[in-house]
N, C-alpha and C positions, 0 to 999 in steps of 0.2 A: 504494500500500500504506500503510495506516494505521500510525503509530508504535505500538509495543507499550506499553501502559499498565502501570505498575508494579502489582503485587499490593498491595492495601490490607490491612494487618494491624492489628488492635486487640490490644494487649498490656495485659491487666488484671493489674497486679502492683504491690504496695505496697513491695517491697524494692528500694531504689535500686541495689544491687550486681547483683541479678538482672536489672533493667531494662537496665542498662548492658551487661552481658555478652550478654544475649539480642539486643539491638540490634546489637552488634558482630558476633556470629556471623551474623545475618541479613544484615547489610550486606556480608559477605564471600561470601555465597552466589551461586549461578549465576543466580538469578532476581531481576530488579529488583523492589524492594518499598519501600513506605513504611510505617514502623511508627509507629503512633499509640499513645500511652501514657496510661492513666488509672490512678489509684491506689486506687480503691475501687469497690465494686459499684454505688453510686448514680451515680457518674460514668460507669461502663460503660453503664448503661441510658440515661442522658441522651445519651451519644455515639451509641449505636445507634438511639435514637429521634430524634436530631437536635434536642435540646431545649436551650434556654438558650445557654450559651457554645459549644455544639457544633452549633448550628443549621446551619452551613455545612460540617460535617464530611462526608467521603466515607463511603459505606456500605462497611464492611469486607468483604473476600472471605473472611477467616478471622479467628477470635478465638482468642487464646491466653489461657486463663483460670486464674488461681490460685484455689484454694478458700478460703484463709484470708485474708480481706480485711476491712478496717474498714468500718463503716457498713452494709454489706449484703454478706453473704459470697457466695463464688462459687457455692455450691450454689443459693442463691436466684436469682442472676443466670442460671445455667444453666436453672433451671425457668422463669423469665420468658421467656428467649429462645425456648425450645423450645415454649412455649405461645402465643407471639405469631405470628399468621399472617404478619405482615410479616417476621419474623426467623427463623422456625423452620427454614428451609432453609439458613441460614448455618452452615457448619461450625465447630464449637467443639472445640478441643483443650484438655483440662484439663492444665495444667502446674503441678504442685504438689509440695510436700515430703511430703505425706501418702502413705504406702504402706498405709494401713489398708484392709483388704479391704472394710469397710463403705462407705468413701468411693468405692472403685473401683466397687462394685456400684451404689451410689446414682447415681453419675455416668452409668453406662451405662443405668440405668433411666430417667434424665432425658434420654436420647438424646444424650449426648456422643458425638462422632465418634471420639475417641481419649482415652486417659488415659496421661499420661507422668509418672512420678515423677522429680522433680528430684534428680539425684545430688548428694551433698555434695562429692565430689571435683571440682575445677575442670575437669580434662580431660574427665571423664565428663559434666559439665554441658554443656560445649562440644559434645561428640559427640552428646548427646541433642538439643540445639537444631538442630545441623547435620542430624541425621537427619529431624527434623520438616521443615526446609527442603527437603531432598532429596526426601522422599516427597510432602509436601503441595503444594509449589510447583513441583515438576518433573514428577511422574508423575500426580497426581490432577487431574482436570478440575473446577474450581470453578464454581459457578453464577455467572452474571453479575449483580452487584448492581443494575445499571441496569435489569435486566429484572424487578424485583420485582413489577411489575404482573401478570406472568404467573403468579406464585405465588398470587395471590389471585383471579385471574379464574376463572370456572367452567370446568371441563374439559369438552370435548365428550364426548358419550356414546360408549362403545366399541361398535364394530360387532360 
């Protein structure tokens, strides 16, 4: 039996306190995970495309994406991920302070898999991240990143 590989999570977040807290909550979860952190949208795309300093980075199983980022905002990152044939199947959860209905609608129109508003209250923030861990890492079956060639291979015709 092969050892269970940890779930690879890319956290795209520019607020150090939110990074620390998110990592702590995920570390206490039931599912083994490795959290990789980038602080802006340009770094996120380089990580996902394995460019430059991220050339040897693992392909994430899940992306936690803030919308309000420097250099390239999360809306642009989401649009690029979901329009890239190599990345589009990757689940993206928007985790942001914005509760604006326009941001929620835009995120879902860009095919975000979920939209979670970060609570200001510390205990509520911990609960929100724990619920993401419980649902997305315990109950949901994520696509295997190592099988990305299946995503871009032509599908056989249906009978």
